[in-house]
Steps between C-alpha positions, in 0.01 A plus 500: 500500500397523137149544356439129445592417858274780626210377286555145627508624861182703446327199336605270786387758756160531330464120490590483866248773587234326284566174684474672838176671392356165386595344834341789689180473291489125570545558875224761499262262318587219739443733795165606354390138468616419851326808636179401319516148646563643845209743465272216384593298809436803722167570330388140555614516863303821559195355324499218755547745785215723377276194466581403859428852623172505307395167651593626846293814452205297378524270804529802732196668343295182534602471865412864565158440340441199730607696809281793396199269458558349846537846655183624329311197634640550850417873496143418389471243780632740763278777366193277516590383852561858613171616346321218683660596831417867449139410425491281812645775721268761348198276557615427857546873571155582361345237723686627807407860428140399434475325842589808699 
């Protein structure tokens, strides 16, 4: 192989490597764009999921508040009833003790 043939072979090899590098760069860019699109879809999906979770938590908190209010009312009613019964029993005992 003479010098001219070697130079031609080197030039062709460089062109081939440059073409491969350009193809690889193009594939990487395409992959980046596809990855970005995929991540955007995932982000939107998770936004909807987080919104649903937030709404569920809000509903749960409101329900807990309603249950707590009902329990507080019931406890107050039972406490008032119990206090009335205690007063009645105490009064009854005082009267019985006073009669002896």
